[in-house]
C-alpha positions, 0 to 999 in steps of 0.5 A, a space after each residue: 680480746 679478739 687476738 685471744 679469741 682467735 688464738 683459742 679457735 686456732 689452737 683448737 682447730 689445730 689440735 683437731 686437724 693433728 688428730 684427724 691427720 693421726 687417725 688416718 695415717 695410723 688407723 686402728 694402731 692408734 686406738 690400740 696404743 691409747 687404750 693400751 696405755 690407759 690400761 697400763 696407767 689404770 693398773 699401775 695406778 691401782 697397784 700403787 693404791 693397794 701396796 699403800 693402803 696395806 703398807 706396815 703401820 695401816 689400819 688394814 696391815 694392823 687388822 691383818 696382823 691381829 687376825 693372824 695373830 688370833 688364829 695362830 693363838 687358836 690353832 696351837 
């Protein structure tokens, strides 16, 4: 049990030290890199969810097609 706690403490300290060194060396560049990665990842996630929700055979797609058909029939 004591070795596990010591290992966990060393691991946490190592992550903190590596993060501090990286932030001091890279400065603001690291911040913008992380923010950019989050924005791109979020955009990809949202795009995938929207694409999947409007895929053929889904309820949303059937509603869009029915509305388009009704619109075409009214405007003949």
